[in-house]
Backbone as numpy.savetxt, mean C-alpha at the origin, in Angstrom:
# Nx Ny Nz CAx CAy CAz Cx Cy Cz
43.11 19.91 -20.32 41.80 19.79 -21.30 40.87 18.72 -20.72
41.88 17.25 -20.05 40.51 16.26 -20.01 40.01 17.14 -18.49
40.53 18.16 -17.63 39.95 19.19 -16.25 39.01 19.40 -17.07
38.58 20.78 -17.97 37.54 21.43 -18.58 36.53 20.57 -19.04
36.83 19.18 -19.88 35.65 18.72 -20.32 34.76 17.75 -18.93
35.61 17.57 -17.72 35.07 17.10 -17.11 34.17 18.34 -16.03
34.49 19.23 -16.01 34.07 20.33 -15.51 32.74 20.66 -16.43
33.32 20.40 -17.54 31.91 21.13 -18.64 30.84 19.88 -17.98
31.64 19.20 -18.11 30.38 17.48 -18.44 29.22 17.71 -16.78
29.86 18.00 -15.57 29.81 18.12 -14.53 28.62 19.58 -14.12
29.21 20.51 -14.81 28.20 22.01 -14.94 26.61 21.52 -15.65
27.22 20.80 -17.00 25.75 20.85 -17.37 25.25 19.61 -17.00
25.61 18.55 -16.52 24.79 17.60 -15.31 23.81 18.09 -14.50
24.80 19.29 -13.59 23.88 20.18 -12.36 22.61 21.02 -13.53
22.88 21.73 -14.38 22.18 22.54 -14.56 20.55 21.84 -15.51
21.07 20.57 -15.74 19.84 19.47 -15.94 18.35 19.23 -15.50
19.70 18.89 -14.12 19.16 18.65 -12.84 18.65 19.13 -11.91
18.83 20.62 -11.78 18.58 21.77 -10.93 17.31 21.95 -12.00
17.53 22.24 -13.51 16.01 22.69 -14.57 14.97 21.64 -14.08
15.02 20.15 -13.86 14.16 19.57 -14.38 13.39 19.03 -12.64
13.91 19.49 -11.59 13.88 19.41 -10.65 12.66 20.56 -10.23
13.09 21.53 -10.89 12.44 23.31 -10.77 11.31 22.71 -11.59
11.08 22.00 -13.21 10.07 21.47 -13.70 8.76 20.74 -12.61
9.48 19.33 -11.95 8.66 18.78 -10.83 8.32 19.34 -10.30
9.01 20.34 -9.21 7.83 21.24 -8.40 6.89 21.73 -8.83
7.19 23.01 -10.27 5.97 23.72 -10.84 5.15 22.36 -11.00
5.08 21.21 -11.69 4.13 20.00 -11.77 3.49 19.83 -10.76
3.97 19.54 -9.46 3.68 19.16 -8.46 2.90 20.55 -7.82
3.12 21.59 -7.59 2.60 22.84 -7.69 1.08 22.69 -7.95
1.38 22.35 -9.63 -0.20 22.87 -10.78 -1.45 22.03 -9.78
-0.72 20.60 -9.83 -1.75 19.15 -9.97 -1.47 19.41 -7.93
-1.33 20.38 -7.17 -1.47 19.62 -5.31 -2.67 20.96 -5.68
-1.84 22.52 -6.03 -2.89 23.90 -5.47 -3.90 24.11 -6.65
-3.61 23.52 -8.04 -4.42 24.81 -8.65 -5.18 23.75 -9.77
-5.22 22.42 -9.55 -6.13 21.72 -10.41 -7.58 21.80 -9.89
-8.70 21.62 -10.01 -10.07 21.72 -9.33 -10.31 20.83 -9.19
-11.43 20.72 -8.27 -11.64 19.22 -7.00 -12.36 18.72 -8.19
-13.09 19.24 -8.74 -14.15 18.50 -9.42 -13.59 17.72 -11.16
-12.32 17.80 -11.02 -11.46 17.85 -12.37 -11.53 16.16 -12.53
-12.41 15.80 -14.01 -12.59 14.71 -14.40 -10.96 13.36 -14.63
-11.27 12.11 -14.01 -10.35 11.64 -13.89 -9.43 10.92 -15.33
-10.38 11.13 -16.51 -9.11 10.50 -17.25 -8.83 12.10 -17.68
-8.77 13.13 -17.76 -7.90 14.50 -17.97 -6.94 13.67 -16.71
-7.21 14.17 -15.47 -6.41 13.36 -14.98 -5.06 12.88 -15.70
-5.52 11.40 -15.96 -4.83 10.44 -16.13 -4.16 11.17 -17.68
-4.87 11.68 -18.21 -3.79 12.24 -19.82 -2.89 13.04 -19.36
-2.77 13.78 -18.26 -1.84 14.70 -17.46 -0.30 14.20 -17.78
-1.12 12.43 -16.67 0.02 12.27 -16.27 0.46 11.50 -17.26
-0.12 10.82 -18.36 0.16 10.26 -19.61 1.29 10.91 -20.40
0.92 12.55 -19.96 1.60 13.33 -21.08 3.46 13.74 -19.88
2.99 13.58 -18.91 4.16 13.70 -17.86 4.98 12.60 -17.98
4.65 11.70 -18.42 5.61 10.32 -18.37 6.05 10.31 -19.87
5.31 10.90 -20.90 5.49 10.83 -22.47 6.96 11.82 -22.65
6.87 12.88 -21.68 7.60 13.84 -21.47 9.23 13.59 -21.15
9.47 12.58 -19.98 10.38 12.02 -19.33 9.99 12.85 -18.28
8.90 13.21 -17.62 9.44 14.42 -16.73 8.97 13.78 -14.70
8.80 12.78 -14.46 8.14 11.66 -13.36 9.56 11.71 -12.56
10.53 12.39 -12.95 12.02 12.67 -11.98 12.59 10.67 -11.99
14.06 11.00 -11.35 14.79 10.36 -11.46 14.64 9.05 -10.68
13.79 9.86 -9.36 13.67 8.09 -8.49 12.78 7.08 -8.97
11.89 7.47 -9.54 10.89 7.00 -10.01 10.94 6.18 -10.56
12.12 6.34 -11.78 12.59 5.69 -13.23 13.05 4.47 -12.60
13.89 5.05 -11.17 14.81 4.25 -10.81 14.32 2.73 -9.97
12.99 3.09 -9.49 12.09 2.50 -9.03 11.52 0.75 -10.25
11.53 2.22 -11.42 11.05 1.43 -12.59 11.56 0.29 -12.86
12.99 0.62 -13.21 14.13 -0.47 -13.73 13.96 -1.60 -12.58
14.46 -1.41 -11.00 14.28 -2.59 -10.37 12.99 -3.76 -10.13
11.90 -2.60 -10.42 10.21 -3.47 -10.19 10.33 -4.54 -11.88
11.03 -3.52 -12.62 10.88 -4.60 -14.50 11.69 -5.72 -14.20
12.89 -5.99 -13.30 13.68 -6.92 -12.77 12.86 -7.80 -11.77
12.64 -7.05 -10.82 11.96 -8.06 -10.01 10.63 -9.08 -11.06
9.83 -8.38 -11.97 8.70 -9.13 -12.52 9.50 -9.84 -13.62
10.51 -9.53 -14.17 11.13 -10.46 -15.42 11.46 -11.83 -13.86
11.91 -11.58 -13.33 12.36 -12.92 -12.17 11.48 -13.69 -11.70
10.16 -13.16 -11.82 9.37 -13.80 -10.29 7.65 -14.32 -11.66
7.78 -13.74 -12.71 6.64 -13.92 -13.68 6.91 -14.42 -14.90
8.43 -14.25 -14.90 8.52 -14.48 -16.55 9.00 -13.11 -17.44
9.66 -13.24 -18.76 10.33 -11.85 -19.58 9.22 -11.74 -20.11
8.44 -12.65 -20.69 7.33 -12.30 -21.61 5.94 -11.70 -20.79
6.00 -11.23 -19.39 5.06 -9.83 -18.45 5.83 -8.79 -18.74
5.02 -7.76 -19.04 5.69 -6.43 -19.07 4.60 -5.29 -18.32
4.75 -4.53 -17.24 4.20 -4.08 -16.27 4.90 -2.47 -16.36
4.38 -1.45 -16.70 4.54 -0.04 -16.72 4.69 0.53 -15.09
5.90 0.22 -13.84 5.54 0.29 -12.86 5.22 2.08 -12.79
5.79 2.98 -13.69 5.68 4.53 -13.36 4.72 4.56 -13.51
3.59 4.36 -14.53 2.16 4.36 -14.81 1.47 3.97 -13.52
1.79 2.64 -12.33 1.64 2.19 -11.97 1.09 3.16 -10.78
2.72 4.15 -10.44 3.08 4.80 -9.38 2.04 6.14 -9.30
1.96 6.27 -10.72 1.33 7.67 -11.28 -0.34 7.65 -11.10
-1.29 6.33 -10.84 -2.54 5.77 -11.10 -2.77 6.40 -9.71
-1.95 5.78 -8.76 -2.25 5.29 -7.64 -2.40 7.01 -6.60
-1.12 7.88 -6.80 -1.16 9.08 -6.63 -2.69 9.92 -7.17
-2.89 9.81 -8.11 -3.70 10.30 -8.73 -5.52 9.86 -8.17
-5.40 8.59 -8.11 -6.61 7.91 -7.25 -6.48 8.16 -6.16
-5.37 8.45 -5.03 -5.47 9.44 -3.69 -6.21 10.45 -3.36
-5.78 11.35 -4.74 -6.41 12.73 -5.11 -7.49 12.84 -4.68
-8.11 11.39 -5.98 -9.21 11.61 -6.13 -10.48 11.69 -5.01
-9.93 11.09 -4.16 -10.64 9.75 -3.30 -10.39 10.83 -2.28
-10.13 11.63 -1.56 -9.80 12.61 -0.67 -9.21 14.38 -1.08
-8.49 14.85 -1.61 -8.74 15.98 -2.15 -10.06 16.50 -2.73
-9.83 15.52 -4.35 -10.27 15.97 -5.21 -12.44 15.80 -5.05
-12.37 14.59 -4.03 -13.62 14.31 -3.96 -14.38 13.79 -4.75
-14.13 12.49 -5.80 -14.51 12.53 -7.47 -15.47 11.43 -7.19
-16.80 11.84 -7.82 -18.01 11.31 -7.14 -17.93 9.62 -7.68
-17.54 9.62 -8.57 -17.47 8.10 -9.32 -16.44 7.24 -8.39
-15.61 7.66 -7.95 -13.82 6.92 -7.40 -15.03 6.71 -5.61
-15.36 7.97 -4.93 -16.27 7.55 -3.86 -17.37 6.32 -3.85
-18.08 6.53 -4.86 -19.12 5.52 -5.13 -18.39 4.13 -5.58
-17.12 3.67 -6.14 -17.07 2.56 -6.24 -15.92 2.42 -4.87
-15.68 3.05 -4.31 -14.76 2.52 -2.87 -15.61 2.29 -1.61
-17.11 3.55 -1.54 -17.92 2.67 -0.99 -19.06 1.70 -1.04
-18.56 1.27 -2.97 -19.25 -0.27 -3.01 -18.71 -1.08 -2.22
-17.21 -1.21 -2.55 -16.23 -2.11 -1.86 -16.13 -2.07 -0.53
-16.77 -1.27 0.48 -16.78 -1.26 1.11 -18.15 -2.21 2.04
-19.29 -1.76 1.04 -20.48 -2.47 1.55 -20.32 -4.09 1.58
-19.48 -4.30 0.26 -19.37 -5.67 0.77 -18.56 -6.30 1.38
-17.42 -5.46 1.68 -16.59 -5.76 2.86 -17.99 -5.92 3.95
-18.18 -4.89 4.57 -19.24 -4.97 5.49 -20.15 -6.46 5.99
-20.59 -6.42 4.26 -20.97 -8.00 4.64 -20.14 -9.16 5.15
-19.62 -9.05 5.27 -18.84 -10.18 6.12 -17.92 -9.74 7.02
-17.78 -8.82 7.30 -16.96 -7.69 8.65 -18.26 -7.79 9.82
-19.17 -7.61 9.72 -20.14 -7.75 10.60 -21.23 -8.31 11.39
-21.04 -9.22 10.55 -21.72 -10.10 11.31 -20.44 -11.41 12.05
-19.09 -10.75 11.48 -18.65 -11.36 12.53 -18.50 -10.88 14.21
-18.53 -9.62 14.12 -18.52 -8.60 15.55 -19.79 -9.54 15.74
-20.89 -9.33 15.52 -22.29 -9.83 15.68 -22.65 -11.17 16.50
-21.27 -12.34 16.04 -21.47 -13.38 16.59 -20.49 -13.44 17.61
-19.48 -12.17 17.99 -18.68 -11.72 19.16 -17.43 -11.60 19.15
-16.43 -12.41 17.58 -15.53 -11.95 17.36 -15.00 -11.46 16.50
-13.90 -10.71 17.21 -13.38 -9.37 16.64 -12.10 -9.57 15.60
-11.64 -8.83 14.96 -11.64 -8.94 13.28 -10.56 -8.29 12.73
-9.65 -9.11 12.68 -8.61 -8.28 12.01 -8.16 -8.34 10.50
-8.48 -7.03 9.89 -8.03 -6.63 8.54 -6.87 -6.69 7.28
-6.78 -7.42 6.51 -5.52 -8.06 6.14 -5.97 -7.07 4.62
-5.76 -6.05 4.36 -5.71 -5.98 2.92 -3.80 -5.69 2.17
-4.00 -6.36 1.20 -2.64 -6.21 0.54 -2.75 -4.93 -0.18
-1.04 -4.53 -0.76 -0.61 -3.26 -0.98 -1.13 -2.80 -2.69
-2.18 -3.36 -3.12 -2.75 -3.28 -4.75 -3.05 -1.91 -4.71
-3.20 -1.22 -5.47 -4.08 0.08 -6.32 -3.46 0.71 -5.42
-3.87 0.88 -4.17 -3.03 2.32 -2.88 -3.64 1.93 -1.71
-2.25 1.72 -0.66 -2.72 1.77 0.45 -3.99 2.67 1.05
-3.49 3.46 0.62 -4.27 4.98 1.18 -5.90 3.50 1.09
-6.39 4.20 -0.45 -7.74 3.31 -0.83 -7.84 2.25 0.11
-7.16 1.34 0.32 -6.99 -0.21 0.59 -7.64 0.39 2.51
-7.07 1.37 3.20 -7.43 2.04 4.48 -8.50 2.74 4.48
-8.95 3.44 3.56 -10.21 4.06 3.68 -11.70 2.52 3.40
-11.29 1.64 2.68 -12.35 0.95 2.27 -12.57 -0.06 3.60
-11.42 -0.05 4.58 -11.71 -1.26 5.56 -12.06 0.08 6.73
-11.69 0.91 6.70 -11.98 1.75 7.71 -14.06 2.51 8.19
-14.19 2.25 6.77 -16.09 2.05 6.52 -16.43 1.15 7.44
-15.78 -0.05 7.20 -16.55 -1.39 7.78 -16.92 -1.42 9.62
-17.37 -1.69 9.62 -18.10 -2.14 10.73 -17.20 -2.30 11.92
-16.88 -1.32 13.08 -17.25 -0.86 13.50 -17.51 0.59 12.61
-16.82 1.05 11.39 -16.75 2.51 11.27 -15.44 3.01 11.85
-14.83 2.55 12.80 -12.99 2.48 13.12 -11.83 1.54 12.62
-10.70 2.33 12.63 -9.65 1.08 11.79 -8.17 1.92 12.81
-7.87 0.72 13.04 -6.02 1.21 13.69 -5.46 0.09 12.25
-4.78 1.06 12.11 -4.18 0.66 11.18 -2.35 0.34 11.19
-1.95 -0.95 11.22 -0.42 -1.16 12.21 0.66 -1.16 10.76
1.36 -0.11 11.08 2.21 0.14 9.82 3.67 -0.06 10.11
4.40 -0.15 9.14 5.96 0.02 9.51 6.72 1.38 9.60
5.75 1.83 8.98 6.81 3.47 8.91 6.01 4.64 8.97
6.38 5.94 8.99 5.12 7.42 9.58 4.29 7.20 8.35
3.02 6.28 8.95 1.84 6.20 7.80 1.71 7.58 8.00
1.72 8.84 8.75 0.62 10.26 9.11 1.03 10.81 8.25
2.19 10.54 7.01 2.06 11.81 5.54 0.79 11.83 5.07
-0.39 10.57 5.43 -1.69 10.66 5.26 -1.92 11.38 6.09
-2.12 12.71 5.67 -2.69 13.56 7.09 -4.39 13.72 7.62
-4.50 13.89 8.88 -5.99 13.55 9.11 -7.02 14.49 8.17
-6.27 15.30 7.92 -7.47 15.88 6.78 -7.93 15.35 5.51
-6.65 14.97 4.87 -7.08 13.84 3.39 -7.93 12.84 4.41
-7.30 12.16 5.51 -8.82 11.05 5.80 -10.28 11.80 6.01
-10.11 12.25 6.50 -11.30 13.02 6.95 -12.08 13.43 5.78
-11.56 13.87 4.90 -11.86 13.76 3.34 -12.27 12.64 2.57
-12.01 11.64 3.17 -11.47 10.63 2.27 -13.19 9.60 3.06
-13.86 10.39 4.35 -14.74 10.09 4.67 -14.19 8.84 5.83
-13.40 8.71 6.35 -13.11 7.74 7.17 -12.59 7.90 8.86
-12.68 7.27 9.29 -12.04 7.78 10.72 -10.61 6.59 11.02
-9.35 6.41 10.85 -8.52 5.77 10.64 -7.82 6.30 12.04
-6.92 5.54 12.24 -5.63 5.79 13.51 -4.42 5.10 13.18
-3.13 5.34 13.38 -1.92 4.75 12.76 -1.23 4.41 14.07
-0.62 2.73 13.91 0.14 2.66 15.18 1.50 2.10 14.69
2.65 3.02 14.17 3.87 2.63 13.73 4.77 1.41 14.84
5.47 0.28 14.05 6.13 -0.03 14.52 7.31 0.42 14.38
7.52 1.59 14.01 8.64 1.88 14.26 9.21 3.00 15.50
10.31 2.93 16.46 10.12 3.80 17.37 10.98 3.06 18.87
10.49 3.35 20.19 10.89 2.68 21.15 10.34 1.70 21.02
10.96 0.49 21.83 9.96 -0.25 22.27 8.85 -0.58 23.86
9.26 0.26 24.52 7.06 0.77 25.11 6.28 1.10 24.28
6.83 2.50 23.34 5.82 2.81 22.59 5.16 2.27 21.86
6.18 1.43 21.48 5.08 0.16 20.24 3.92 -0.88 21.02
5.01 -1.27 22.12 4.34 -2.22 22.75 2.96 -1.40 23.41
3.18 -0.16 24.23 2.04 0.30 24.59 0.71 0.55 23.53
1.30 0.95 22.33 0.34 1.19 21.55 -0.91 0.39 20.41
0.16 -0.71 20.03 -0.86 -2.41 19.90 -1.73 -2.91 20.99
-0.92 -2.44 22.19 -1.97 -3.27 23.31 -3.15 -2.81 23.15
-3.56 -1.26 23.29 -4.82 -0.27 23.23 -4.68 -0.44 22.20
-4.36 -1.06 20.63 -5.44 -1.13 19.79 -6.06 -2.19 20.00
-5.34 -3.45 20.17 -6.04 -4.85 20.73 -7.09 -4.47 21.48
-7.54 -4.34 22.49 -7.89 -3.93 23.92 -9.05 -3.31 23.00
-9.18 -2.32 22.23 -10.18 -1.57 21.46 -10.69 -2.86 20.91
-9.69 -3.54 20.10 -10.48 -4.42 18.55 -11.57 -5.24 19.77
-10.65 -5.32 20.82 -11.47 -6.88 21.47 -12.91 -6.59 21.99
-13.10 -4.66 22.52 -14.32 -4.52 22.80 -14.93 -4.06 21.36
-14.58 -4.36 20.35 -15.58 -4.11 19.29 -15.24 -2.97 18.71
-14.76 -2.08 19.00 -14.66 -0.59 19.05 -14.00 0.26 17.99
-12.93 -1.14 17.41 -12.35 -0.97 16.00 -12.07 -2.29 15.44
-11.31 -1.97 14.24 -10.78 -3.34 13.41 -9.26 -3.11 13.25
-8.81 -4.25 13.32 -7.00 -3.79 13.69 -7.07 -3.85 12.07
-6.28 -3.35 11.71 -5.58 -3.44 9.85 -4.22 -3.54 9.75
-3.76 -4.61 9.15 -2.44 -4.56 8.87 -2.16 -5.09 7.23
-1.51 -5.18 7.16 -1.12 -5.30 5.80 0.15 -6.30 5.64
-0.11 -7.73 5.17 -0.13 -9.22 5.53 1.35 -9.07 4.10
1.28 -8.18 3.02 2.51 -8.23 2.23 3.40 -7.91 2.71
3.76 -7.02 3.61 4.82 -5.82 4.09 6.04 -6.63 3.46
7.29 -6.65 2.91 8.67 -7.41 2.75 9.16 -7.30 4.68
9.90 -8.45 4.58 10.92 -8.98 5.15 11.75 -7.34 5.92
12.13 -6.58 5.15 12.90 -5.56 4.90 12.51 -4.42 6.30
11.39 -4.08 5.90 11.02 -3.80 7.06 10.76 -3.56 8.29
10.58 -5.25 8.08 10.67 -5.53 9.70 12.45 -5.89 9.94
13.42 -5.60 9.74 14.75 -5.65 9.57 14.64 -4.26 10.41
14.15 -2.98 9.21 14.69 -2.13 10.43 14.51 -1.17 11.23
13.48 -1.92 11.79 12.75 -1.77 13.15 13.58 -2.69 14.44
14.73 -3.60 14.05 15.61 -4.27 14.77 14.58 -5.06 15.32
13.81 -5.63 14.86 12.82 -7.24 15.23 14.21 -8.19 14.91
13.49 -9.32 15.93 14.58 -10.53 15.20 13.38 -10.86 14.42
13.61 -12.51 14.10 13.06 -13.42 13.17 12.60 -14.10 13.74
11.85 -13.38 15.06 10.47 -13.98 15.77 9.22 -13.22 15.22
10.07 -12.26 14.28 8.96 -11.70 13.69 8.11 -12.04 12.28
8.87 -13.04 11.89 8.88 -13.29 10.14 8.47 -14.94 10.49
8.22 -15.23 9.18 7.69 -16.58 9.19 8.37 -17.63 8.22
8.99 -18.56 7.77 9.76 -18.75 6.61 8.96 -20.13 5.79
8.79 -19.62 4.62 7.34 -20.24 3.86 8.10 -20.45 2.40
7.61 -20.61 1.02 7.63 -20.88 -0.08 6.80 -20.17 -1.08
7.42 -19.04 -2.03 6.49 -18.26 -2.67 7.18 -17.90 -4.22
6.77 -18.18 -5.33 6.82 -18.67 -6.53 8.01 -19.54 -6.68
7.72 -20.53 -5.74 9.03 -21.83 -6.18 10.26 -21.11 -5.54
10.14 -20.38 -4.54 11.10 -20.28 -3.91 11.31 -20.28 -2.43
12.19 -20.04 -1.91 12.20 -20.15 -0.28 12.01 -19.10 0.03
11.30 -18.41 1.51 10.88 -16.61 0.78 10.29 -16.51 2.57
10.47 -15.41 2.91 9.81 -14.96 4.58 8.92 -13.95 5.24
7.62 -14.44 5.30 6.50 -13.13 5.08 6.63 -12.86 6.95
5.93 -11.87 7.18 5.48 -10.80 8.24 4.93 -11.52 9.59
4.95 -11.63 10.01 3.95 -13.11 11.70 3.26 -11.99 11.81
3.00 -10.87 12.07 2.46 -9.79 12.67 0.79 -10.22 12.29
0.40 -10.64 11.42 -1.10 -11.20 11.02 -2.05 -11.92 11.86
-0.89 -13.13 12.11 -1.69 -14.03 12.68 -1.22 -14.11 14.55
-0.16 -13.59 14.59 0.18 -12.77 15.98 -0.77 -12.26 16.37
-1.02 -10.57 15.82 -2.82 -10.16 16.55 -3.48 -11.16 16.81
-3.81 -11.76 15.34 -5.41 -12.47 15.57 -5.38 -13.33 17.05
-3.93 -13.68 17.24 -3.73 -14.72 18.42 -4.48 -14.04 19.63
-3.27 -12.64 19.82 -3.91 -11.87 20.65 -5.17 -11.91 21.58
-6.02 -11.64 20.62 -7.64 -11.44 20.50 -8.26 -12.07 19.92
-8.49 -13.33 19.50 -8.91 -14.47 19.52 -9.97 -13.59 17.97
-8.95 -13.06 17.47 -9.87 -12.49 16.23 -10.02 -13.60 14.76
-10.80 -12.84 13.89 -10.94 -13.84 12.75 -10.26 -13.15 11.72
-9.46 -13.37 10.64 -8.83 -12.56 9.75 -9.42 -13.29 8.50
-9.53 -11.40 7.88 -10.06 -11.31 6.60 -8.90 -10.91 5.93
-8.52 -11.27 4.84 -7.64 -11.12 3.42 -8.69 -10.87 2.71
-8.05 -9.16 1.77 -8.48 -8.73 1.14 -7.63 -7.73 0.12
-8.56 -7.39 -1.45 -7.48 -6.61 -2.02 -8.52 -6.13 -2.86
-7.84 -4.45 -3.31 -8.19 -4.25 -4.04 -7.83 -4.16 -5.78
-8.69 -4.10 -6.60 -7.27 -4.18 -8.05 -8.59 -3.00 -8.97
-8.00 -2.40 -10.00 -8.70 -1.97 -11.08 -8.60 -2.54 -12.30
-9.96 -2.61 -12.52 -10.61 -2.96 -13.94 -11.78 -1.85 -14.31
-11.76 -1.16 -15.04 -12.61 -0.09 -15.43 -13.04 0.56 -13.84
-12.76 0.88 -13.01 -12.85 1.07 -11.88 -12.29 0.43 -10.76
-12.58 0.64 -9.33 -12.00 0.13 -8.37 -12.49 -1.35 -7.58
-13.11 -2.22 -7.79 -13.47 -3.46 -7.55 -11.96 -3.72 -6.11
-12.92 -5.24 -5.41 -12.45 -5.37 -4.53 -12.44 -7.48 -4.27
-11.53 -7.59 -3.96 -11.50 -9.41 -3.63 -11.24 -9.29 -2.30
-12.46 -10.48 -1.77 -12.20 -10.91 -0.33 -12.14 -12.38 -0.40
-11.70 -12.33 0.82 -11.21 -14.49 1.08 -12.63 -14.54 2.28
-12.62 -15.67 2.36 -13.81 -16.12 3.41 -12.78 -15.24 4.63
-13.60 -15.04 5.87 -12.81 -15.54 7.34 -12.14 -16.79 7.52
-10.77 -16.54 8.27 -10.13 -17.62 8.75 -9.60 -17.29 9.88
-9.60 -18.55 10.77 -9.04 -18.03 12.48 -7.22 -18.00 12.26
-6.52 -18.21 13.29 -5.13 -17.78 13.54 -4.69 -19.04 12.79
-4.81 -20.24 12.97 -4.16 -21.34 12.15 -4.60 -21.30 10.37
-5.57 -21.20 10.20 -6.09 -21.11 8.32 -5.02 -19.91 7.99
-5.36 -18.95 8.26 -4.16 -17.87 7.94 -3.26 -18.04 8.00
-2.23 -18.40 8.99 -0.75 -18.99 9.24 -0.65 -19.75 7.83
-1.01 -20.94 7.31 -1.23 -21.53 6.39 -1.29 -21.28 4.69
-2.55 -20.23 4.89 -2.50 -19.39 4.02 -2.08 -18.60 3.10
-1.80 -17.87 4.20 -1.25 -16.06 3.24 -0.06 -16.32 2.35
1.12 -17.04 2.47 1.44 -17.08 1.47 1.38 -17.36 0.30
0.19 -18.57 0.22 -0.22 -18.74 -1.16 -1.73 -17.60 -1.58
-2.21 -16.97 -0.65 -2.92 -16.02 -0.83 -1.93 -14.58 -1.17
-1.40 -14.49 -1.23 -0.53 -13.33 -1.51 -0.17 -13.42 -2.99
0.53 -14.44 -2.94 1.35 -14.89 -4.54 0.37 -14.83 -5.99
-1.10 -15.63 -5.38 -2.42 -16.23 -5.99 -2.57 -14.18 -6.82
-2.69 -13.21 -5.31 -3.12 -11.97 -6.05 -1.96 -11.56 -6.85
-0.31 -11.63 -6.36 0.33 -10.70 -7.56 0.67 -11.15 -8.55
0.28 -12.93 -8.77 -0.04 -13.34 -9.99 -1.34 -13.27 -10.74
-2.20 -12.52 -10.15 -4.01 -12.72 -11.52 -3.62 -10.82 -11.39
-3.10 -9.88 -10.39 -3.35 -8.50 -10.77 -1.82 -7.80 -10.45
-0.68 -8.24 -11.11 0.52 -7.78 -11.24 0.55 -6.37 -11.38
-0.19 -6.23 -12.51 -0.52 -4.95 -12.61 -0.94 -3.33 -11.00
-1.02 -3.96 -10.57 -1.76 -3.34 -9.53 -0.69 -3.01 -7.94
-0.29 -4.51 -7.96 0.87 -4.68 -6.38 1.84 -3.20 -6.99
1.99 -2.76 -5.67 2.63 -1.58 -5.23 3.91 -1.90 -4.81
4.67 -3.23 -4.63 6.10 -3.33 -3.89 7.11 -3.70 -5.19
6.46 -3.69 -6.20 7.38 -4.11 -7.49 8.82 -3.78 -7.10
9.34 -2.79 -6.74 10.20 -1.35 -6.99 11.52 -2.37 -5.48
10.84 -2.61 -4.28 11.75 -3.58 -3.38 13.00 -4.36 -3.54
13.75 -3.66 -3.44 14.87 -4.74 -4.36 14.87 -6.49 -3.84
14.50 -6.69 -2.07 14.49 -8.15 -2.01 13.32 -8.49 -1.82
12.36 -8.21 -1.76 11.02 -9.11 -1.96 10.82 -9.46 -0.96
10.73 -10.67 -1.25 10.15 -12.53 0.12 11.34 -12.87 -0.02
12.75 -12.64 -0.01 13.46 -13.18 -0.19 15.38 -12.65 -0.21
15.43 -12.30 0.88 16.89 -11.87 1.67 17.66 -12.98 1.72
18.38 -13.01 1.11 19.69 -13.83 1.57 20.51 -14.03 1.89
20.66 -14.55 3.51 21.51 -13.99 5.00 22.58 -14.70 3.83
């Protein structure tokens, strides 16, 4: 009897899993293939809210939301509630609107953010200083790349911790940006050659180096990097570790570092910190990241990562 009960449960579970996979595939097809380019973003948001209400967002997002909820509780307290599933849905919608959808309002907001960033970046180049742009994982890493890529000289090389080519060249073209990606995954010779090439271009003011300072250490460990690639600091009242790539690259090309992040309040807005040299960046980065997360936790995209900055060896 027990055998039949277990068999029936497994068969029923497989049936529902396959059903939800098919529903999600159909939903994705309609969203990516049949959604008109001129669709109002509010309509797209309404569709995503309905999808979440019907619990059609998929198991993976729900599992990530569980981890995110616990991380938020630990760092910000039990009273702070953030819907991580909606955060990821909104990011996907905004990415769509800025690339395939070509939403005029979103494009105008990104252009405004880029214009504000350019007021700081271009004078640095005019004074002969290369620039390292350090956006955070807020609202959307793709939109942050679009904004950074629009700043003078109109080119950007993004140092990424994984294969970011999922953001295809066609999408980058639609976003109106000229970005190249340099991954720290792969063989050491290839990594060194790519990064050196990017640094030489930045030193000649042909491009800006773009690197996300709030990347978590677990990505560094996946690359096989040693402890020299991270720094020890204090964040949220705890011992923490951050990736050191920002000021290591700034040191190589004697660049100024410009930290910034996007946030969403009735549209996409930008917060830009004053330019810093490598020493100022070294001492200021932990506090800048923590303050951004505390002020706009509903926009930070990395809540779902288990260890965050607090890996315990």
